[in-house]
C-alpha angles and dihedrals in degrees: 000000000000118000114262111263119241117259114269111263095019109136114248113243112245114253121250089254092054093046090052091050092050091048093050091047091052092047090054092049092048091049090050091050091054094047094046092047091051101038107021121232102288095054097041116102135193088238092057093047094048091047091050089053093046090241137116128253088247090057092047093051091047088062099032109027092183092055122209093358092060093043092052092046094050093048090048092051092049089058091043089056092051093049091049091050093049095045093047089051090050092055092046088064121081116260145117128265097273094047092051093051091048090049090053090049091048092051092052093045091051088061091044091059094061102098101225100027095046094052092043095050092049096052109127112189124153088217087068096060095093095039093052099041093102094051110020114111098020093118096031093052092050091049092049092048094049093046094047093046091049091047093049090053091049091050091050091050090050092241092117116047098191108110098197117125108276094222092055092049090048091054092047093050093049089049089053091049091051090050090049089051090058094046094049093044089055091044092242093123136032118240092225091055092049093049092049091049093048091050091051091047098051094038087057090063089071090072129218 
């Protein structure tokens, strides 16, 4: 008797070969995250990353042909995606302009407090400019757009008295959030202090 066919639409289970490939790929990414967080980008080497993963350079290049640049870019985009998801969820909840900005700040600082990820995401190295061009700004631009759109609506409703251009304020606030990310990731600032300061800052835009 023939084996019963799988239900239409049921996802096919990955083969053992594919599962092994996915596991090796993840191990290489995790090893790269640790090396980048510890050494920065400029001092990280393919040799160090491969060794941390218990793999060879040949294996690493078979998964990531562009080497450390591709590894860094993919890790960076993974975090971008998480930030975008958290920020989008924050704006889906009811709240006023200050509470939304504080929620965005809180989402970013939560990531900053993860030892490896926070240090990695706050790396600022001129050598990275070309490597990150395809992915840099994805999360920041979304945050700035959401903040400026929210602010414009609050200004129109007369809730916020500040007359400054919303886009400019959005960019300034996102810059402050990025700076706070770096300070918290390096344990030079406390998240609670940053959140209190951000609340005071954006609440002040309402005017007297």
